[in-house]
N, C-alpha and C positions, 0 to 999 in steps of 0.2 A: 551646470556649473552651479548656477544660484541655487537649484535645488539641493544639490550635494552640499553647498555651504550652508544652507538652512538646517539640512538635517545634522551636518556635523555640529553646528552650534547648539541644536537643541540636544543633542545626545550630549555634548560636553556640559550644557546646563543640568541635564538629567543626572548626570555622574556627579556633578558637585552636589547636587540635592542629596543624593544617596549617601555620599560621603558626610555631609554635614549630619544627617540623620544617625548613621554610623557613631560618629563623634559624641552626639548628645546622648547615645545609648551607654557607651561605654565611660566617657568622661564625666557627665552629668548624671549619670545613673537614672535616666529619665525614659524608660522605654515607651511609656505613652505619649509623650513628646516627640520621641524618634518615630514612632509609628505615624504620627500625624504629619511630622515634616516628609516621611515618605509618600504618604498618600497625597500631599499637595505637590510634590514633585512628580508623581504619576499623572495627577490631573493636568500638569503643564506640559508633560512630555506628549500627551495625547491630543494636545491641543483642543480641549474640551473642558466644560465644567466638572471638575474633579469629584466634587460632591455629589452632583448627579449620576455621574459615571459609576462611582463606588457605593451608590444607593441601589444599583441594580442587582437583581438576582444572579446567580452564577451562570444561570443558563441563557440570559441576556446580555451580558456583559460584553462577551466575544463579539457576537452578533452586532451590537452597536459600533464597536471599535472597527469592525469590518465596513458597515454602511458608513461611517463616517470618514473613512479613508486614512485610519490609521496606519502609517508606514510599517509593514511588515519587519524591518530592519529593528524595530524598537520592541516588537512585542514580547521578546523571550525576557527582556529586560523589566518591563512592567509585569510579568508574572512572575518573575524572581523577586522583584521589589515588593509584590504583593505578599508572597510567601515569608519575606523579612519581616514585613508589617504584621503578620499574623503571628509570628514568633515574637515579635515586640508586646504585641496585645496580649498575647499568653502571658508573658511575663509580667505585664501590668494587671493581671488579674481578669482582663476583659475576655472571657473564654467564648462567648458567642460571637462577637466581632472577630476574634482570632479564626473562628472556625468559617465564618463567611469571607474573610480575606484569603484564606487557604482555598476554599471552594472556588472563589473567582480566579484565583491564580491558576488552578488546576484546569478551570474552564477555558481560559484565555490559551494556556499552553496546547490543550488538546486540540482548540480551533486552528491554531498556528502550526501544529506539528512539533512542538517543542518538547522536550524531555527535561522535565523538573525533578524527577523522582529523587535526585540527589539530595533534595531541599526537604528534610523531614524536620529539623529542629533548627534553633539558632546554632548550635555546635556544629551543624553540618554545612553551614553557609560561610564561604570562603571570603569574609567582609573585606579584608586587606585589598585582594584583587578585583571584587565584584565590580566597582564602578570603573576602574580602569580598563578592564576586560571589554565593557560595554563599547567604548570608543574605539579601541583597538580592534576589535572584531568587526565593527562597521567599517573603518577605513580599510580593513583587508578586504572586505566583499567589495568595495568600490572600486578597488584597482583592477 
């Protein structure tokens, strides 16, 4: 029960971070700041140093997450958040960083068996439902 409570709290915090980043992107028109907020939320959700994790090459990031015991229930949302951050980085003109984030997202998705092929650009990302779906999906899996 404590583990479930911890995971639900972590997912709710992660979802709140995603929503704040999306709000910053749309209301403040700050894609770089929004990407940074997403990256911070990702680091907190995997209970690791986010800067260290996100500095890893795509071929290493999933391995480190698996070794560190990142809960598989959140890995799809980490991958999708990285794709969203990639989109925001692209909007901010940070092409190299956008490519790295997209490659990291695809590596995590492949390692954990997630299909994120529906996320090829910001227009493809259902922002309004994204964070809310993370919590609902997790709770449904736990029942």
